[in-house]
PDB file of N, CA, C and O in Angstrom:
ATOM      1  N   MET A   1       0.899  -1.216   0.000  1.00  0.00           N
ATOM      2  CA  MET A   1      -0.037   0.019  -0.047  1.00  0.00           C
ATOM      3  C   MET A   1       0.952   1.275  -0.075  1.00  0.00           C
ATOM      4  O   MET A   1       2.106   1.238   0.351  1.00  0.00           O
ATOM      5  N   LYS A   2       0.371   2.318  -0.601  1.00  0.00           N
ATOM      6  CA  LYS A   2       1.077   3.590  -0.619  1.00  0.00           C
ATOM      7  C   LYS A   2       0.856   4.261   0.878  1.00  0.00           C
ATOM      8  O   LYS A   2       0.029   3.824   1.679  1.00  0.00           O
ATOM      9  N   ASP A   3       1.677   5.330   1.118  1.00  0.00           N
ATOM     10  CA  ASP A   3       1.668   5.867   2.364  1.00  0.00           C
ATOM     11  C   ASP A   3       0.267   6.371   2.938  1.00  0.00           C
ATOM     12  O   ASP A   3      -0.131   6.175   4.086  1.00  0.00           O
ATOM     13  N   ASN A   4      -0.423   7.072   1.903  1.00  0.00           N
ATOM     14  CA  ASN A   4      -1.777   7.480   2.261  1.00  0.00           C
ATOM     15  C   ASN A   4      -2.702   6.317   2.460  1.00  0.00           C
ATOM     16  O   ASN A   4      -3.497   6.295   3.400  1.00  0.00           O
ATOM     17  N   ASP A   5      -2.604   5.361   1.588  1.00  0.00           N
ATOM     18  CA  ASP A   5      -3.403   4.024   1.907  1.00  0.00           C
ATOM     19  C   ASP A   5      -3.072   3.384   3.239  1.00  0.00           C
ATOM     20  O   ASP A   5      -3.891   2.961   4.055  1.00  0.00           O
ATOM     21  N   GLU A   6      -1.702   3.375   3.345  1.00  0.00           N
ATOM     22  CA  GLU A   6      -1.360   2.664   4.717  1.00  0.00           C
ATOM     23  C   GLU A   6      -1.918   3.455   5.894  1.00  0.00           C
ATOM     24  O   GLU A   6      -2.405   2.837   6.840  1.00  0.00           O
ATOM     25  N   GLN A   7      -1.878   4.704   5.892  1.00  0.00           N
ATOM     26  CA  GLN A   7      -2.497   5.610   6.894  1.00  0.00           C
ATOM     27  C   GLN A   7      -3.969   5.134   7.172  1.00  0.00           C
ATOM     28  O   GLN A   7      -4.386   4.763   8.270  1.00  0.00           O
ATOM     29  N   ARG A   8      -4.715   5.205   5.959  1.00  0.00           N
ATOM     30  CA  ARG A   8      -6.259   4.919   5.854  1.00  0.00           C
ATOM     31  C   ARG A   8      -6.388   3.607   6.474  1.00  0.00           C
ATOM     32  O   ARG A   8      -7.205   3.433   7.378  1.00  0.00           O
ATOM     33  N   GLY A   9      -5.597   2.626   6.026  1.00  0.00           N
ATOM     34  CA  GLY A   9      -5.677   1.228   6.462  1.00  0.00           C
ATOM     35  C   GLY A   9      -5.397   1.152   8.096  1.00  0.00           C
ATOM     36  O   GLY A   9      -6.080   0.382   8.772  1.00  0.00           O
ATOM     37  N   LEU A  10      -4.580   1.808   8.586  1.00  0.00           N
ATOM     38  CA  LEU A  10      -4.323   1.806  10.093  1.00  0.00           C
ATOM     39  C   LEU A  10      -5.458   2.503  10.717  1.00  0.00           C
ATOM     40  O   LEU A  10      -5.750   2.164  11.864  1.00  0.00           O
ATOM     41  N   SER A  11      -6.231   3.545  10.063  1.00  0.00           N
ATOM     42  CA  SER A  11      -7.330   4.200  10.611  1.00  0.00           C
ATOM     43  C   SER A  11      -8.513   3.205  10.753  1.00  0.00           C
ATOM     44  O   SER A  11      -9.276   3.218  11.718  1.00  0.00           O
ATOM     45  N   VAL A  12      -8.606   2.290   9.648  1.00  0.00           N
ATOM     46  CA  VAL A  12      -9.622   1.387   9.581  1.00  0.00           C
ATOM     47  C   VAL A  12      -9.525   0.373  10.769  1.00  0.00           C
ATOM     48  O   VAL A  12     -10.499   0.009  11.429  1.00  0.00           O
ATOM     49  N   LEU A  13      -8.276  -0.029  10.956  1.00  0.00           N
ATOM     50  CA  LEU A  13      -7.918  -1.020  12.030  1.00  0.00           C
ATOM     51  C   LEU A  13      -8.233  -0.376  13.435  1.00  0.00           C
ATOM     52  O   LEU A  13      -8.844  -1.045  14.269  1.00  0.00           O
ATOM     53  N   GLU A  14      -7.895   0.696  13.666  1.00  0.00           N
ATOM     54  CA  GLU A  14      -8.177   1.488  14.801  1.00  0.00           C
ATOM     55  C   GLU A  14      -9.765   1.603  15.079  1.00  0.00           C
ATOM     56  O   GLU A  14     -10.297   1.317  16.151  1.00  0.00           O
ATOM     57  N   ALA A  15     -10.399   2.051  13.974  1.00  0.00           N
ATOM     58  CA  ALA A  15     -11.868   2.210  14.105  1.00  0.00           C
ATOM     59  C   ALA A  15     -12.547   0.908  14.421  1.00  0.00           C
ATOM     60  O   ALA A  15     -13.459   0.841  15.246  1.00  0.00           O
ATOM     61  N   LEU A  16     -12.046  -0.228  13.689  1.00  0.00           N
ATOM     62  CA  LEU A  16     -12.699  -1.521  14.084  1.00  0.00           C
ATOM     63  C   LEU A  16     -12.562  -1.956  15.497  1.00  0.00           C
ATOM     64  O   LEU A  16     -13.416  -2.553  16.153  1.00  0.00           O
ATOM     65  N   TYR A  17     -11.354  -1.576  15.894  1.00  0.00           N
ATOM     66  CA  TYR A  17     -11.009  -1.866  17.485  1.00  0.00           C
ATOM     67  C   TYR A  17     -11.914  -1.006  18.396  1.00  0.00           C
ATOM     68  O   TYR A  17     -12.476  -1.496  19.375  1.00  0.00           O
ATOM     69  N   GLU A  18     -12.034   0.256  18.053  1.00  0.00           N
ATOM     70  CA  GLU A  18     -12.889   1.285  18.875  1.00  0.00           C
ATOM     71  C   GLU A  18     -14.250   0.787  18.903  1.00  0.00           C
ATOM     72  O   GLU A  18     -14.876   0.697  19.959  1.00  0.00           O
ATOM     73  N   LEU A  19     -14.758   0.439  17.701  1.00  0.00           N
ATOM     74  CA  LEU A  19     -16.178   0.081  17.573  1.00  0.00           C
ATOM     75  C   LEU A  19     -16.395  -1.157  18.249  1.00  0.00           C
ATOM     76  O   LEU A  19     -17.519  -1.319  18.724  1.00  0.00           O
ATOM     77  N   ALA A  20     -15.501  -2.114  18.398  1.00  0.00           N
ATOM     78  CA  ALA A  20     -15.672  -3.300  19.117  1.00  0.00           C
ATOM     79  C   ALA A  20     -15.585  -3.083  20.621  1.00  0.00           C
ATOM     80  O   ALA A  20     -16.326  -3.720  21.370  1.00  0.00           O
ATOM     81  N   ARG A  21     -14.786  -2.288  21.041  1.00  0.00           N
ATOM     82  CA  ARG A  21     -14.692  -1.834  22.457  1.00  0.00           C
ATOM     83  C   ARG A  21     -16.054  -1.135  22.888  1.00  0.00           C
ATOM     84  O   ARG A  21     -16.549  -1.328  23.998  1.00  0.00           O
ATOM     85  N   GLY A  22     -16.539  -0.428  22.064  1.00  0.00           N
ATOM     86  CA  GLY A  22     -17.860   0.302  22.354  1.00  0.00           C
ATOM     87  C   GLY A  22     -19.071  -0.560  22.230  1.00  0.00           C
ATOM     88  O   GLY A  22     -20.187  -0.093  22.454  1.00  0.00           O
ATOM     89  N   ASP A  23     -18.884  -1.843  21.869  1.00  0.00           N
ATOM     90  CA  ASP A  23     -19.976  -2.956  21.673  1.00  0.00           C
ATOM     91  C   ASP A  23     -20.826  -2.436  20.599  1.00  0.00           C
ATOM     92  O   ASP A  23     -22.046  -2.572  20.689  1.00  0.00           O
ATOM     93  N   ILE A  24     -20.273  -1.831  19.553  1.00  0.00           N
ATOM     94  CA  ILE A  24     -21.019  -1.387  18.335  1.00  0.00           C
ATOM     95  C   ILE A  24     -20.665  -2.374  17.154  1.00  0.00           C
ATOM     96  O   ILE A  24     -19.481  -2.588  16.891  1.00  0.00           O
ATOM     97  N   ARG A  25     -21.559  -2.902  16.528  1.00  0.00           N
ATOM     98  CA  ARG A  25     -21.483  -3.826  15.397  1.00  0.00           C
ATOM     99  C   ARG A  25     -20.806  -3.066  14.330  1.00  0.00           C
ATOM    100  O   ARG A  25     -21.367  -2.068  13.878  1.00  0.00           O
ATOM    101  N   ALA A  26     -19.672  -3.432  13.888  1.00  0.00           N
ATOM    102  CA  ALA A  26     -18.800  -2.904  12.759  1.00  0.00           C
ATOM    103  C   ALA A  26     -19.576  -3.413  11.454  1.00  0.00           C
ATOM    104  O   ALA A  26     -19.845  -4.597  11.253  1.00  0.00           O
ATOM    105  N   THR A  27     -19.853  -2.508  10.720  1.00  0.00           N
ATOM    106  CA  THR A  27     -20.306  -2.726   9.380  1.00  0.00           C
ATOM    107  C   THR A  27     -19.717  -1.747   8.375  1.00  0.00           C
ATOM    108  O   THR A  27     -19.321  -0.666   8.811  1.00  0.00           O
ATOM    109  N   PRO A  28     -19.623  -1.997   7.146  1.00  0.00           N
ATOM    110  CA  PRO A  28     -19.014  -1.087   6.194  1.00  0.00           C
ATOM    111  C   PRO A  28     -19.749   0.329   6.163  1.00  0.00           C
ATOM    112  O   PRO A  28     -19.140   1.349   5.840  1.00  0.00           O
ATOM    113  N   GLU A  29     -21.014   0.328   6.496  1.00  0.00           N
ATOM    114  CA  GLU A  29     -21.748   1.704   6.631  1.00  0.00           C
ATOM    115  C   GLU A  29     -21.163   2.441   7.767  1.00  0.00           C
ATOM    116  O   GLU A  29     -20.776   3.605   7.661  1.00  0.00           O
ATOM    117  N   ALA A  30     -21.099   1.723   8.898  1.00  0.00           N
ATOM    118  CA  ALA A  30     -20.766   2.376  10.254  1.00  0.00           C
ATOM    119  C   ALA A  30     -19.323   2.875  10.055  1.00  0.00           C
ATOM    120  O   ALA A  30     -19.075   4.036  10.378  1.00  0.00           O
ATOM    121  N   LEU A  31     -18.403   2.134   9.576  1.00  0.00           N
ATOM    122  CA  LEU A  31     -16.951   2.430   9.357  1.00  0.00           C
ATOM    123  C   LEU A  31     -16.874   3.543   8.487  1.00  0.00           C
ATOM    124  O   LEU A  31     -16.137   4.462   8.843  1.00  0.00           O
ATOM    125  N   ALA A  32     -17.592   3.661   7.237  1.00  0.00           N
ATOM    126  CA  ALA A  32     -17.478   4.780   6.295  1.00  0.00           C
ATOM    127  C   ALA A  32     -17.947   5.959   6.993  1.00  0.00           C
ATOM    128  O   ALA A  32     -17.390   7.022   6.721  1.00  0.00           O
ATOM    129  N   ASP A  33     -18.907   5.946   7.873  1.00  0.00           N
ATOM    130  CA  ASP A  33     -19.563   7.028   8.489  1.00  0.00           C
ATOM    131  C   ASP A  33     -18.358   7.635   9.648  1.00  0.00           C
ATOM    132  O   ASP A  33     -18.080   8.826   9.782  1.00  0.00           O
ATOM    133  N   TRP A  34     -17.823   6.635  10.326  1.00  0.00           N
ATOM    134  CA  TRP A  34     -16.960   6.948  11.349  1.00  0.00           C
ATOM    135  C   TRP A  34     -15.675   7.633  10.729  1.00  0.00           C
ATOM    136  O   TRP A  34     -15.063   8.544  11.287  1.00  0.00           O
ATOM    137  N   LEU A  35     -15.342   7.082   9.508  1.00  0.00           N
ATOM    138  CA  LEU A  35     -14.025   7.500   8.945  1.00  0.00           C
ATOM    139  C   LEU A  35     -14.202   8.685   7.951  1.00  0.00           C
ATOM    140  O   LEU A  35     -13.279   9.120   7.263  1.00  0.00           O
ATOM    141  N   GLU A  36     -15.462   9.160   7.940  1.00  0.00           N
ATOM    142  CA  GLU A  36     -15.854  10.080   6.765  1.00  0.00           C
ATOM    143  C   GLU A  36     -15.320   9.798   5.458  1.00  0.00           C
ATOM    144  O   GLU A  36     -14.571  10.610   4.914  1.00  0.00           O
ATOM    145  N   THR A  37     -15.665   8.643   4.877  1.00  0.00           N
ATOM    146  CA  THR A  37     -15.242   8.293   3.631  1.00  0.00           C
ATOM    147  C   THR A  37     -16.441   7.618   2.914  1.00  0.00           C
ATOM    148  O   THR A  37     -17.455   7.392   3.575  1.00  0.00           O
ATOM    149  N   SER A  38     -16.389   7.306   1.687  1.00  0.00           N
ATOM    150  CA  SER A  38     -17.410   6.725   0.904  1.00  0.00           C
ATOM    151  C   SER A  38     -17.482   5.243   1.207  1.00  0.00           C
ATOM    152  O   SER A  38     -16.429   4.667   1.476  1.00  0.00           O
ATOM    153  N   GLU A  39     -18.606   4.580   1.189  1.00  0.00           N
ATOM    154  CA  GLU A  39     -18.680   3.140   1.398  1.00  0.00           C
ATOM    155  C   GLU A  39     -17.958   2.437   0.469  1.00  0.00           C
ATOM    156  O   GLU A  39     -17.227   1.544   0.899  1.00  0.00           O
ATOM    157  N   PRO A  40     -18.010   2.683  -0.941  1.00  0.00           N
ATOM    158  CA  PRO A  40     -17.209   1.869  -1.933  1.00  0.00           C
ATOM    159  C   PRO A  40     -15.698   1.945  -1.738  1.00  0.00           C
ATOM    160  O   PRO A  40     -15.018   0.934  -1.913  1.00  0.00           O
ATOM    161  N   ASP A  41     -15.107   3.198  -1.356  1.00  0.00           N
ATOM    162  CA  ASP A  41     -13.810   3.211  -0.955  1.00  0.00           C
ATOM    163  C   ASP A  41     -13.459   2.526   0.238  1.00  0.00           C
ATOM    164  O   ASP A  41     -12.340   2.020   0.327  1.00  0.00           O
ATOM    165  N   LEU A  42     -14.258   2.451   1.143  1.00  0.00           N
ATOM    166  CA  LEU A  42     -14.004   1.669   2.511  1.00  0.00           C
ATOM    167  C   LEU A  42     -14.060   0.150   2.129  1.00  0.00           C
ATOM    168  O   LEU A  42     -13.267  -0.649   2.628  1.00  0.00           O
ATOM    169  N   ARG A  43     -15.043  -0.230   1.209  1.00  0.00           N
ATOM    170  CA  ARG A  43     -15.109  -1.747   0.946  1.00  0.00           C
ATOM    171  C   ARG A  43     -13.914  -2.172   0.114  1.00  0.00           C
ATOM    172  O   ARG A  43     -13.489  -3.321   0.228  1.00  0.00           O
ATOM    173  N   ASP A  44     -13.323  -1.265  -0.756  1.00  0.00           N
ATOM    174  CA  ASP A  44     -12.137  -1.609  -1.514  1.00  0.00           C
ATOM    175  C   ASP A  44     -10.925  -1.750  -0.478  1.00  0.00           C
ATOM    176  O   ASP A  44     -10.135  -2.689  -0.569  1.00  0.00           O
ATOM    177  N   LEU A  45     -10.823  -0.781   0.497  1.00  0.00           N
ATOM    178  CA  LEU A  45      -9.810  -0.826   1.521  1.00  0.00           C
ATOM    179  C   LEU A  45      -9.778  -2.096   2.361  1.00  0.00           C
ATOM    180  O   LEU A  45      -8.737  -2.641   2.729  1.00  0.00           O
ATOM    181  N   LEU A  46     -11.098  -2.548   2.648  1.00  0.00           N
ATOM    182  CA  LEU A  46     -11.324  -3.729   3.584  1.00  0.00           C
ATOM    183  C   LEU A  46     -10.824  -4.891   2.756  1.00  0.00           C
ATOM    184  O   LEU A  46     -10.167  -5.745   3.351  1.00  0.00           O
ATOM    185  N   ILE A  47     -11.074  -5.054   1.312  1.00  0.00           N
ATOM    186  CA  ILE A  47     -10.626  -6.087   0.580  1.00  0.00           C
ATOM    187  C   ILE A  47      -9.102  -6.268   0.514  1.00  0.00           C
ATOM    188  O   ILE A  47      -8.553  -7.368   0.447  1.00  0.00           O
ATOM    189  N   ARG A  48      -8.413  -4.974   0.541  1.00  0.00           N
ATOM    190  CA  ARG A  48      -6.911  -4.993   0.425  1.00  0.00           C
ATOM    191  C   ARG A  48      -6.478  -5.413   1.846  1.00  0.00           C
ATOM    192  O   ARG A  48      -5.589  -6.260   1.933  1.00  0.00           O
ATOM    193  N   LEU A  49      -7.018  -4.906   2.955  1.00  0.00           N
ATOM    194  CA  LEU A  49      -6.611  -5.363   4.376  1.00  0.00           C
ATOM    195  C   LEU A  49      -6.910  -6.809   4.392  1.00  0.00           C
ATOM    196  O   LEU A  49      -6.072  -7.543   4.917  1.00  0.00           O
ATOM    197  N   ASP A  50      -7.996  -7.331   3.888  1.00  0.00           N
ATOM    198  CA  ASP A  50      -8.154  -8.887   4.085  1.00  0.00           C
ATOM    199  C   ASP A  50      -7.077  -9.563   3.312  1.00  0.00           C
ATOM    200  O   ASP A  50      -6.537 -10.548   3.815  1.00  0.00           O
ATOM    201  N   ALA A  51      -6.689  -9.108   2.071  1.00  0.00           N
ATOM    202  CA  ALA A  51      -5.561  -9.757   1.507  1.00  0.00           C
ATOM    203  C   ALA A  51      -4.215  -9.728   2.267  1.00  0.00           C
ATOM    204  O   ALA A  51      -3.324 -10.537   2.006  1.00  0.00           O
ATOM    205  N   GLN A  52      -4.106  -8.865   3.122  1.00  0.00           N
ATOM    206  CA  GLN A  52      -2.879  -8.804   3.969  1.00  0.00           C
ATOM    207  C   GLN A  52      -3.074  -9.536   5.242  1.00  0.00           C
ATOM    208  O   GLN A  52      -2.134  -9.621   6.032  1.00  0.00           O
ATOM    209  N   GLY A  53      -4.272 -10.094   5.510  1.00  0.00           N
ATOM    210  CA  GLY A  53      -4.570 -10.990   6.562  1.00  0.00           C
ATOM    211  C   GLY A  53      -4.854  -9.959   7.907  1.00  0.00           C
ATOM    212  O   GLY A  53      -4.735 -10.400   9.050  1.00  0.00           O
ATOM    213  N   LEU A  54      -5.207  -8.668   7.660  1.00  0.00           N
ATOM    214  CA  LEU A  54      -5.350  -7.923   9.005  1.00  0.00           C
ATOM    215  C   LEU A  54      -6.985  -7.777   9.284  1.00  0.00           C
ATOM    216  O   LEU A  54      -7.430  -7.427  10.377  1.00  0.00           O
ATOM    217  N   VAL A  55      -7.745  -8.072   8.220  1.00  0.00           N
ATOM    218  CA  VAL A  55      -9.197  -8.082   8.562  1.00  0.00           C
ATOM    219  C   VAL A  55      -9.968  -9.221   7.933  1.00  0.00           C
ATOM    220  O   VAL A  55      -9.491  -9.850   6.988  1.00  0.00           O
ATOM    221  N   ASP A  56     -11.164  -9.495   8.451  1.00  0.00           N
ATOM    222  CA  ASP A  56     -12.020 -10.416   7.602  1.00  0.00           C
ATOM    223  C   ASP A  56     -12.950  -9.620   7.037  1.00  0.00           C
ATOM    224  O   ASP A  56     -13.898  -9.230   7.719  1.00  0.00           O
ATOM    225  N   ALA A  57     -12.819  -9.260   5.709  1.00  0.00           N
ATOM    226  CA  ALA A  57     -13.699  -8.363   5.178  1.00  0.00           C
ATOM    227  C   ALA A  57     -15.165  -8.778   4.913  1.00  0.00           C
ATOM    228  O   ALA A  57     -16.043  -7.941   4.705  1.00  0.00           O
ATOM    229  N   SER A  58     -15.376 -10.055   4.930  1.00  0.00           N
ATOM    230  CA  SER A  58     -16.791 -10.600   4.857  1.00  0.00           C
ATOM    231  C   SER A  58     -17.496 -10.357   6.164  1.00  0.00           C
ATOM    232  O   SER A  58     -18.716 -10.194   6.186  1.00  0.00           O
ATOM    233  N   ARG A  59     -16.761 -10.327   7.253  1.00  0.00           N
ATOM    234  CA  ARG A  59     -17.495 -10.089   8.592  1.00  0.00           C
ATOM    235  C   ARG A  59     -17.167  -8.788   9.098  1.00  0.00           C
ATOM    236  O   ARG A  59     -17.658  -8.489  10.186  1.00  0.00           O
ATOM    237  N   THR A  60     -16.352  -7.871   8.453  1.00  0.00           N
ATOM    238  CA  THR A  60     -15.978  -6.629   8.998  1.00  0.00           C
ATOM    239  C   THR A  60     -15.492  -6.753  10.375  1.00  0.00           C
ATOM    240  O   THR A  60     -15.995  -6.128  11.309  1.00  0.00           O
ATOM    241  N   ARG A  61     -14.450  -7.614  10.497  1.00  0.00           N
ATOM    242  CA  ARG A  61     -13.876  -7.848  11.882  1.00  0.00           C
ATOM    243  C   ARG A  61     -12.185  -7.930  11.652  1.00  0.00           C
ATOM    244  O   ARG A  61     -11.583  -8.368  10.672  1.00  0.00           O
ATOM    245  N   LEU A  62     -11.735  -7.451  12.695  1.00  0.00           N
ATOM    246  CA  LEU A  62     -10.150  -7.759  12.746  1.00  0.00           C
ATOM    247  C   LEU A  62      -9.666  -9.140  13.000  1.00  0.00           C
ATOM    248  O   LEU A  62     -10.234  -9.873  13.810  1.00  0.00           O
ATOM    249  N   THR A  63      -8.570  -9.522  12.283  1.00  0.00           N
ATOM    250  CA  THR A  63      -7.981 -10.794  12.541  1.00  0.00           C
ATOM    251  C   THR A  63      -6.962 -10.522  13.834  1.00  0.00           C
ATOM    252  O   THR A  63      -6.605  -9.407  14.213  1.00  0.00           O
ATOM    253  N   MET A  64      -6.635 -11.605  14.334  1.00  0.00           N
ATOM    254  CA  MET A  64      -5.504 -11.540  15.357  1.00  0.00           C
ATOM    255  C   MET A  64      -4.358 -10.533  15.006  1.00  0.00           C
ATOM    256  O   MET A  64      -3.934  -9.725  15.832  1.00  0.00           O
ATOM    257  N   LYS A  65      -3.890 -10.634  13.738  1.00  0.00           N
ATOM    258  CA  LYS A  65      -2.791  -9.938  13.197  1.00  0.00           C
ATOM    259  C   LYS A  65      -3.130  -8.391  13.286  1.00  0.00           C
ATOM    260  O   LYS A  65      -2.411  -7.525  13.785  1.00  0.00           O
ATOM    261  N   GLY A  66      -4.507  -8.207  12.636  1.00  0.00           N
ATOM    262  CA  GLY A  66      -5.020  -6.846  12.740  1.00  0.00           C
ATOM    263  C   GLY A  66      -5.279  -6.302  14.208  1.00  0.00           C
ATOM    264  O   GLY A  66      -5.126  -5.112  14.483  1.00  0.00           O
ATOM    265  N   LEU A  67      -5.622  -7.115  14.997  1.00  0.00           N
ATOM    266  CA  LEU A  67      -5.812  -6.699  16.473  1.00  0.00           C
ATOM    267  C   LEU A  67      -4.509  -6.315  17.092  1.00  0.00           C
ATOM    268  O   LEU A  67      -4.524  -5.327  17.827  1.00  0.00           O
ATOM    269  N   VAL A  68      -3.370  -6.955  16.902  1.00  0.00           N
ATOM    270  CA  VAL A  68      -2.068  -6.530  17.308  1.00  0.00           C
ATOM    271  C   VAL A  68      -1.773  -5.239  16.691  1.00  0.00           C
ATOM    272  O   VAL A  68      -1.326  -4.379  17.451  1.00  0.00           O
ATOM    273  N   LEU A  69      -1.915  -4.974  15.623  1.00  0.00           N
ATOM    274  CA  LEU A  69      -1.484  -3.778  14.894  1.00  0.00           C
ATOM    275  C   LEU A  69      -2.349  -2.648  15.501  1.00  0.00           C
ATOM    276  O   LEU A  69      -1.822  -1.607  15.893  1.00  0.00           O
ATOM    277  N   ALA A  70      -3.739  -2.871  15.580  1.00  0.00           N
ATOM    278  CA  ALA A  70      -4.608  -1.760  16.134  1.00  0.00           C
ATOM    279  C   ALA A  70      -4.296  -1.367  17.455  1.00  0.00           C
ATOM    280  O   ALA A  70      -4.317  -0.179  17.780  1.00  0.00           O
ATOM    281  N   LEU A  71      -3.974  -2.380  18.332  1.00  0.00           N
ATOM    282  CA  LEU A  71      -3.574  -2.153  19.682  1.00  0.00           C
ATOM    283  C   LEU A  71      -2.300  -1.362  19.773  1.00  0.00           C
ATOM    284  O   LEU A  71      -2.187  -0.443  20.584  1.00  0.00           O
ATOM    285  N   SER A  72      -1.386  -1.695  18.986  1.00  0.00           N
ATOM    286  CA  SER A  72      -0.118  -0.983  19.099  1.00  0.00           C
ATOM    287  C   SER A  72      -0.211   0.427  18.623  1.00  0.00           C
ATOM    288  O   SER A  72       0.534   1.295  19.077  1.00  0.00           O
ATOM    289  N   LYS A  73      -1.164   0.681  17.666  1.00  0.00           N
ATOM    290  CA  LYS A  73      -1.371   2.173  17.289  1.00  0.00           C
ATOM    291  C   LYS A  73      -2.147   2.793  18.504  1.00  0.00           C
ATOM    292  O   LYS A  73      -1.742   3.844  18.999  1.00  0.00           O
ATOM    293  N   VAL A  74      -3.129   2.227  18.934  1.00  0.00           N
ATOM    294  CA  VAL A  74      -3.855   2.838  20.154  1.00  0.00           C
ATOM    295  C   VAL A  74      -2.888   3.063  21.266  1.00  0.00           C
ATOM    296  O   VAL A  74      -2.966   4.106  21.914  1.00  0.00           O
ATOM    297  N   GLY A  75      -2.080   2.262  21.508  1.00  0.00           N
ATOM    298  CA  GLY A  75      -1.150   2.318  22.658  1.00  0.00           C
ATOM    299  C   GLY A  75      -0.197   3.383  22.514  1.00  0.00           C
ATOM    300  O   GLY A  75       0.072   4.148  23.440  1.00  0.00           O
ATOM    301  N   THR A  76       0.399   3.460  21.195  1.00  0.00           N
ATOM    302  CA  THR A  76       1.270   4.670  20.914  1.00  0.00           C
ATOM    303  C   THR A  76       0.704   5.878  21.145  1.00  0.00           C
ATOM    304  O   THR A  76       1.362   6.754  21.706  1.00  0.00           O
ATOM    305  N   ARG A  77      -0.581   6.089  20.746  1.00  0.00           N
ATOM    306  CA  ARG A  77      -1.325   7.320  20.800  1.00  0.00           C
ATOM    307  C   ARG A  77      -1.421   7.719  22.320  1.00  0.00           C
ATOM    308  O   ARG A  77      -1.190   8.864  22.710  1.00  0.00           O
ATOM    309  N   LYS A  78      -1.794   6.647  23.170  1.00  0.00           N
ATOM    310  CA  LYS A  78      -1.976   6.899  24.571  1.00  0.00           C
ATOM    311  C   LYS A  78      -0.606   7.322  25.248  1.00  0.00           C
ATOM    312  O   LYS A  78      -0.611   8.218  26.092  1.00  0.00           O
ATOM    313  N   GLN A  79       0.524   6.706  24.895  1.00  0.00           N
ATOM    314  CA  GLN A  79       1.772   7.078  25.377  1.00  0.00           C
ATOM    315  C   GLN A  79       2.121   8.552  25.175  1.00  0.00           C
ATOM    316  O   GLN A  79       2.632   9.283  26.022  1.00  0.00           O
ATOM    317  N   ALA A  80       1.754   8.896  23.870  1.00  0.00           N
ATOM    318  CA  ALA A  80       2.056  10.252  23.462  1.00  0.00           C
ATOM    319  C   ALA A  80       1.267  11.339  24.017  1.00  0.00           C
ATOM    320  O   ALA A  80       1.723  12.478  24.122  1.00  0.00           O
ATOM    321  N   ARG A  81      -0.012  10.983  24.408  1.00  0.00           N
ATOM    322  CA  ARG A  81      -0.941  11.805  25.291  1.00  0.00           C
ATOM    323  C   ARG A  81      -0.361  12.049  26.604  1.00  0.00           C
ATOM    324  O   ARG A  81      -0.377  13.179  27.094  1.00  0.00           O
ATOM    325  N   ARG A  82       0.187  10.975  27.242  1.00  0.00           N
ATOM    326  CA  ARG A  82       0.680  10.946  28.481  1.00  0.00           C
ATOM    327  C   ARG A  82       2.052  11.780  28.662  1.00  0.00           C
ATOM    328  O   ARG A  82       2.309  12.403  29.692  1.00  0.00           O
ATOM    329  N   ALA A  83       2.803  11.723  27.666  1.00  0.00           N
ATOM    330  CA  ALA A  83       4.061  12.326  27.484  1.00  0.00           C
ATOM    331  C   ALA A  83       3.938  13.987  27.253  1.00  0.00           C
ATOM    332  O   ALA A  83       4.804  14.811  27.548  1.00  0.00           O
ATOM    333  N   ALA A  84       2.757  14.227  26.706  1.00  0.00           N
ATOM    334  CA  ALA A  84       2.558  15.696  26.348  1.00  0.00           C
ATOM    335  C   ALA A  84       2.252  16.576  27.673  1.00  0.00           C
ATOM    336  O   ALA A  84       2.064  17.789  27.579  1.00  0.00           O
TER     337      ALA A  84
END
């Protein structure tokens, strides 16, 4: 993935994690709304993330590999807030 796509992919992983934490069913519609993007663009990104083993696009869920990456991003953000 290109840098911008990589950032968008990480945002999708983080959003899936946060939706799950909030006990909100993750759907492509909910994710597109959360990330302020179009649903077709989001579905395309989910398919690419699925090909990398980070999400299960058919269920709109993180895989274990995707969960690890999402948690590392969330943890890094929390550490940055504490340091500021």
